[in-house]
N, C-alpha and C positions, 0 to 999 in steps of 0.2 A: 927715733925705735919704734918698731914695730906695733901696732894694738892688735893685743890677742882676740881672736872673733869669738863670739858665742856658741856655741851649740844649734841655737838656734839660727844665727847666721850659716852658718855652715849649710845648714841645712836649706836654707834660702840658698844659696849654690846649687846645690846639687840638685835640687828639687827638679828643674827643667827638663835634666840631662835622664833620668831619673823615669821621671814620667812619659816622657818621651822612650825610653828604650823598652818601659813596659807597653806601652803603646804597642811601638814595630812589633813587640814579639808576639802579644793575642790578636794585631792585623795580619801577621805572615803566616800564623798557627793555624789561626781559623780559615784563610784563604788556602794556605796549602789543603785543610781538611775540603773543602767545598772543592778542588779542585783535582780532587780523586773522584768526584762523580760527575758525568758527560756533561757539556754545556746542554743549556738548558733544562737539566733533569728538576723535579725537585725533591728535594730531599724532607723535607718537613711541610705539614698544610697545619695551620689551626687557626679557624676563622680567615680572618683576614689576614694573616702572617705566614707567609711564606718563607723556607728558605728554598732559594734557586739558584745554580749556577747560570750566573751571565758574564759573558767578556763584555765590556765597555772599553773602547776604542775612545770617547770621548770624557768632555768634563763632566760635572755635575748635571744631576735632570739630562745623560743624555745628548748635552751640547756641545760642537762643534767637533764630531765624528771623524776620527780616522785622521786629527793635528796633534800627532804622539809626542812629535818632535816639538812643536810650539808648547805644550802642556807642560814636557817635561824642562824645558827652558826656562816655563815659568814658575814651575815648582821650585825650583833649583834657587831660581832667585829671590825668592818666598822662604825656604829655607836657609839662602846668605842674612838676609834681613835679621831674621826671628835669631838665629846666633847671637849676630852686633846688636838686638835691641838687649838680647838675656847678657855678655858680656862686657859690652860698654858701658851702655846709656842704663842702668840699672840705680849710676848712684846719680844722676843728672835729673833722672822724675823720679819722684817717690813712689809712682803708682807700677814702675817696672818692680820694685826692689819686693814689692807687698807679696808675701807666700801666694795667696790666690789666684795673682796674675802671671807669678812663676810659671805654678802649677799649670793655668791655662796655655801659658806660650810655650810650654811640653806636650801641649793634649793638642796645639797644631804643629808644634814642629813634627811630632811623632806618626801626626796623622799626612802629612806631608809627602816623610820621609815615605811611610808604609806604603803608599800609594805610585809613588816614584821609584823605587824597588819593583814594582809588579810593570810599569811603561818600560821602563829598561830593559827590565828581565824576559818580557813576554808580549811586547806592544802593547798588551791593553793590560784594564785596571780588572783584578775578581769582585765582581759585584753578587751577594746574596742575602740581603734583608732586605723583603718585600713587602708592602702593606696593601700592592694595588691602588691605592690613592696618593701614594707619595710616588716617583720612579725611586729602582731598586738602591742601596745602599750596602757600604760594607764599616769595618771596626773603624778604617782611619775614617773614611768620613763622618762616621760619627763622635769622634774624640775630635774633628777638627770643628765641627757644629757648635760641639757642648764648649769647648776651648772660646769659641768666639761669643758665646753666650757668657762666660764669664766672663772675658774683658770687657765687653759692652754692660754687665751690670756693677762692672767695677768702677767704669768711667760715669753710667750713670751717679751711682753715692758719691762718687767723687764731686762730681757738677751741682748735687743737690745738699753737697755737707755746708754748714756756717762754715763762713769766712772768718778765721780768725783775726 
């Protein structure tokens, strides 16, 4: 007989996909807005923050320019790994079953899919948040970074937790 799943357990199951869907929507809507301006156009500037349309054919920090196919393959592999972790391994590893980790995986998944959509449909990724101290980035990049930080935090807490 199958055990009834608690509402919290059901939330854990959909959290990564809901999070990824929200990230993809926010990413694609913001990029569509930015693409309504010409390449290089400064949309808004306040101090060191500038919203400016940039076409990035490389990876983060402008590395590997013109390597769209390789970067797309890497993104697809990453998406498959995340989906595998979310769908299969959460029962084996308690860390993957925790809600913060599942949300973090959703952030990373949404970021990877958001940038992959750009690469496949446009041949480049639209970046627009520019602090001039750091390479320009977008919503997908931000969500991937925040997701990685959350996972790192969870791993550190797990490693430093008293052993039972």
